[in-house]
Phi, psi and omega in degrees: 000141179279140180288146178296148184298327180288333182240040186290340181258010180240143178266321183256124182242121180264148175253115183295334183285327186245352183060034174251146177244138183246132173275102188296330181290333183248351182284133185266330186272102183289338183294326179295314180294318178297324178294320179296316180293319180294324180279353180056043177243017180280152181219131174253160187244148176230114002288157186280074181226158177292328178298318179293322178297317178293327177298330179269006175095011180268148176249147178291128181282143175237153179303133180088353180281131179233153175216160178288136177281126176243160177287128180293145181284327182237000000 
């Protein structure tokens, strides 16, 4: 999957509404990533690692995994 232009330098993209993080390089469903970018609820991590995402309370998303959408705080 091609990385979104706004997040072209990041591998892990977090969704503030669900607290899920997506590995853009291995994620197959482009509609989920496009929805995050369109809703402007995406978050990148510095450093761009899964460890940093987990440190901030995000879980790695898996296909078929769902969570309730919440309003982002920031």
